[in-house]
Backbone as ProteinMPNN parsed JSONL, in Angstrom:
{"seq_chain_A": "MPFQIRPIAVQVAVTCFFALSIVSWINGLMPFVCCKRALIGAACAYVATALAIRAVNAILIDAMVKSQLKQEEEQNR", "coords_chain_A": {"N_chain_A": [[0.539, -1.299, 0.494], [0.519, 1.998, -0.488], [2.033, 5.597, 0.299], [0.478, 7.942, 2.227], [1.402, 11.01, 0.317], [1.314, 14.017, 1.15], [0.489, 13.744, 4.185], [2.841, 12.928, 5.454], [5.216, 14.288, 5.259], [4.291, 17.058, 5.907], [3.949, 16.506, 8.374], [6.53, 16.094, 8.674], [8.021, 18.094, 7.958], [6.522, 20.756, 10.255], [8.165, 19.207, 12.323], [10.956, 19.775, 11.326], [10.666, 22.398, 11.293], [10.094, 23.949, 14.467], [12.407, 22.715, 15.322], [14.746, 23.578, 13.579], [14.328, 26.361, 14.468], [14.012, 26.69, 17.363], [17.005, 25.734, 17.694], [18.139, 27.485, 16.455], [17.243, 30.079, 17.946], [18.44, 28.924, 20.673], [21.089, 28.932, 19.782], [21.627, 32.076, 20.384], [20.316, 34.127, 17.462], [18.378, 36.481, 16.633], [14.737, 36.609, 16.909], [13.397, 37.609, 14.269], [15.338, 36.62, 12.343], [16.008, 33.827, 13.277], [12.812, 32.684, 12.836], [12.799, 33.054, 9.77], [15.109, 31.161, 9.018], [13.884, 28.914, 9.828], [11.636, 28.646, 8.195], [12.63, 28.449, 5.896], [14.049, 26.136, 5.854], [11.832, 24.261, 7.071], [10.641, 24.53, 4.478], [12.13, 22.97, 2.711], [13.015, 20.782, 4.253], [10.152, 19.589, 3.894], [9.724, 19.287, 0.544], [12.137, 17.543, -0.254], [11.168, 15.351, 1.825], [8.816, 14.786, 0.143], [9.281, 14.379, -1.924], [11.483, 11.58, -1.359], [9.255, 10.08, -0.528], [7.552, 9.438, -2.469], [9.576, 8.552, -4.118], [9.711, 6.44, -3.128], [7.343, 5.583, -2.82], [6.952, 4.665, -5.697], [8.356, 2.315, -5.708], [7.173, 0.69, -4.159], [5.249, 0.322, -5.566], [6.252, -0.816, -8.019], [6.692, -3.054, -7.708], [4.426, -4.16, -6.054], [3.114, -4.819, -8.107], [4.537, -5.902, -10.23], [4.305, -8.095, -8.687], [2.289, -8.927, -9.02], [1.712, -9.624, -11.393], [3.907, -11.721, -12.109], [1.808, -13.477, -10.126], [-0.271, -14.507, -11.561], [1.098, -15.044, -14.041], [1.804, -17.769, -12.554], [-0.942, -18.883, -12.408], [-1.763, -18.976, -15.332], [-0.295, -20.815, -15.831]], "CA_chain_A": [[-0.161, -0.027, -0.207], [1.194, 3.362, -1.03], [1.994, 6.405, 1.547], [0.197, 9.348, 1.602], [2.633, 12.03, 0.927], [0.898, 15.315, 1.893], [0.483, 13.859, 6.031], [3.901, 12.931, 6.292], [5.68, 15.997, 4.731], [3.724, 17.998, 7.049], [4.616, 16.387, 9.648], [8.415, 16.542, 9.071], [8.073, 20.344, 8.29], [6.279, 20.842, 11.244], [9.519, 18.757, 13.104], [11.913, 20.608, 11.667], [10.648, 24.313, 11.511], [10.247, 23.834, 15.36], [14.287, 22.335, 15.886], [15.409, 24.835, 13.714], [13.972, 27.795, 15.313], [14.688, 26.359, 18.715], [18.532, 25.86, 17.694], [18.786, 29.167, 16.2], [17.151, 30.373, 19.075], [20.348, 28.485, 21.874], [22.55, 30.194, 19.48], [21.615, 33.541, 20.411], [19.674, 34.83, 16.292], [17.278, 37.39, 16.173], [13.868, 36.104, 16.371], [13.128, 36.836, 13.009], [16.214, 35.328, 12.165], [15.312, 32.057, 13.364], [11.588, 32.254, 12.404], [13.305, 32.626, 8.436], [15.622, 29.888, 8.623], [13.208, 27.914, 10.42], [10.659, 28.253, 7.567], [13.076, 27.727, 4.657], [14.216, 25.037, 6.244], [10.619, 23.21, 7.064], [9.887, 24.337, 3.068], [13.257, 22.591, 2.583], [12.204, 19.801, 4.53], [9.312, 19.596, 3.292], [10.354, 19.403, -0.769], [12.865, 16.864, 0.418], [10.554, 14.501, 2.238], [8.115, 14.321, -0.773], [10.299, 13.131, -2.924], [11.347, 10.939, -0.897], [8.059, 9.391, -0.028], [6.727, 9.544, -4.074], [10.879, 7.411, -4.73], [9.827, 4.751, -2.022], [5.91, 4.883, -3.291], [7.345, 4.242, -7.226], [9.643, 1.573, -5.96], [6.284, -0.121, -3.663], [4.074, -0.031, -7.067], [6.68, -1.96, -8.535], [7.159, -4.547, -6.404], [3.131, -5.008, -6.604], [2.743, -5.044, -10.213], [5.899, -7.59, -10.444], [4.232, -9.498, -7.716], [0.496, -9.205, -9.608], [2.057, -10.204, -12.866], [4.14, -13.285, -11.166], [1.151, -14.6, -10.036], [-1.324, -14.83, -12.831], [1.563, -15.83, -15.242], [1.747, -18.856, -12.527], [-1.748, -19.443, -12.775], [-2.368, -19.333, -16.225], [0.626, -22.194, -16.578]], "C_chain_A": [[0.865, 1.426, 0.328], [1.471, 4.525, 0.117], [1.177, 7.344, 0.646], [0.929, 10.529, 1.734], [2.554, 13.179, 1.611], [1.818, 14.733, 3.652], [1.814, 13.923, 6.442], [4.859, 13.924, 6.187], [5.759, 16.36, 5.935], [4.043, 17.397, 8.214], [6.569, 16.517, 10.208], [8.855, 17.792, 8.992], [8.042, 20.398, 9.435], [7.484, 20.491, 12.126], [10.309, 19.951, 13.435], [11.992, 21.984, 11.945], [10.99, 24.594, 13.228], [11.938, 23.464, 15.926], [14.792, 23.111, 15.558], [15.19, 25.561, 14.407], [14.254, 27.578, 17.131], [16.796, 26.105, 18.963], [18.717, 26.961, 17.626], [18.162, 30.227, 17.664], [17.961, 30.252, 20.322], [20.86, 29.574, 20.998], [22.88, 30.997, 19.26], [21.253, 34.62, 19.221], [19.079, 35.53, 17.202], [16.058, 36.657, 16.268], [12.977, 36.111, 14.939], [14.116, 36.314, 12.309], [15.848, 33.986, 11.835], [14.459, 32.017, 12.84], [12.183, 32.017, 10.41], [13.68, 31.706, 8.554], [15.297, 29.096, 9.157], [12.071, 27.741, 9.019], [11.559, 28.059, 5.987], [13.74, 26.362, 5.072], [13.399, 24.099, 6.884], [10.529, 23.83, 5.261], [10.745, 22.812, 2.035], [13.23, 20.523, 2.627], [10.646, 18.634, 4.103], [9.019, 18.772, 1.744], [11.163, 18.121, -0.468], [12.004, 15.162, 1.364], [9.573, 13.83, 1.243], [8.451, 14.026, -1.576], [10.155, 12.1, -2.211], [10.521, 9.459, -0.626], [7.35, 8.841, -2.131], [8.657, 8.108, -4.764], [10.445, 6.296, -4.344], [8.365, 4.4, -2.69], [6.048, 3.786, -4.434], [7.842, 2.948, -6.886], [8.477, 0.175, -5.461], [5.527, -0.957, -5.016], [4.755, -0.815, -7.691], [6.539, -3.032, -8.5], [5.815, -5.13, -6.652], [2.881, -5.401, -7.296], [3.784, -6.684, -10.851], [5.315, -8.85, -9.209], [3.059, -9.801, -8.161], [0.941, -9.804, -10.447], [2.869, -11.746, -12.679], [2.625, -14.65, -11.18], [0.164, -15.024, -11.194], [-0.188, -15.386, -13.593], [1.833, -17.489, -14.199], [0.41, -19.387, -13.042], [-2.504, -19.791, -14.575], [-1.12, -21.014, -16.545], [-0.422, -23.914, -16.372]], "O_chain_A": [[1.636, 1.623, 1.266], [0.895, 4.154, 1.14], [1.063, 7.57, -0.559], [1.156, 11.088, 2.807], [3.359, 13.509, 2.481], [2.919, 15.003, 4.133], [2.191, 14.608, 7.393], [5.301, 14.39, 7.237], [6.632, 16.226, 6.794], [4.488, 18.124, 9.102], [7.309, 16.77, 11.159], [9.701, 18.422, 9.626], [9.08, 20.201, 10.067], [7.928, 21.451, 12.755], [10.502, 20.677, 14.411], [12.862, 22.632, 12.528], [11.955, 25.312, 13.49], [12.459, 24.023, 16.891], [15.441, 23.782, 16.361], [15.995, 25.575, 15.338], [14.682, 28.45, 17.887], [17.535, 26.254, 19.936], [19.341, 27.602, 18.471], [18.904, 31.047, 18.205], [18.199, 31.247, 21.006], [21.033, 30.755, 21.298], [23.803, 31.31, 18.509], [21.575, 35.79, 19.424], [19.172, 35.318, 18.411], [16.191, 35.698, 15.508], [12.221, 35.238, 14.511], [13.776, 35.42, 11.534], [15.554, 33.324, 10.84], [14.64, 31.248, 11.895], [11.968, 30.946, 9.844], [12.853, 30.837, 8.281], [16.114, 28.183, 9.282], [11.667, 26.591, 8.846], [10.994, 27.509, 5.042], [13.819, 25.533, 4.165], [13.957, 23.092, 7.321], [10.084, 22.811, 4.732], [10.302, 22.045, 1.179], [13.326, 19.587, 1.834], [10.387, 17.431, 4.088], [8.253, 17.809, 1.695], [10.256, 17.289, -0.456], [12.534, 14.052, 1.318], [9.385, 12.614, 1.295], [7.817, 13.172, -2.196], [9.069, 11.522, -2.167], [10.91, 8.293, -0.549], [6.794, 7.82, -2.536], [8.649, 7.177, -5.57], [10.639, 5.241, -4.948], [8.109, 3.255, -3.063], [5.629, 2.629, -4.428], [7.811, 2.21, -7.871], [8.567, -0.954, -5.943], [5.335, -2.133, -5.328], [4.107, -1.767, -8.125], [6.255, -3.873, -9.352], [5.688, -6.209, -7.231], [2.326, -6.5, -7.315], [3.704, -7.752, -11.458], [5.719, -9.986, -8.962], [2.596, -10.891, -7.825], [0.527, -10.962, -10.38], [2.369, -12.78, -13.122], [2.403, -15.752, -11.684], [0.107, -16.216, -11.495], [-0.498, -16.527, -13.936], [2.06, -18.468, -14.91], [0.415, -20.21, -13.957], [-3.414, -20.558, -14.889], [-1.288, -21.952, -17.323], [0.031, -24.97, -16.814]]}, "name": "protein", "num_of_chains": 1, "seq": "MPFQIRPIAVQVAVTCFFALSIVSWINGLMPFVCCKRALIGAACAYVATALAIRAVNAILIDAMVKSQLKQEEEQNR"}
């Protein structure tokens, strides 16, 4: 069963947003700088996660199709 892309990517992006903002805040940066860095990091994390999940889904779907074709070939023999 393929994974749903959006919920997983949003969860990773939100986690990265808060992690980056806390790390920036601990390092003594101004709040505006923390926010900008966290937003950019969250956007990058969202895109990277979405692409990774699409790749995993493509691999899973390919494996399911090959498995189904193999079962049909065995039934036709």
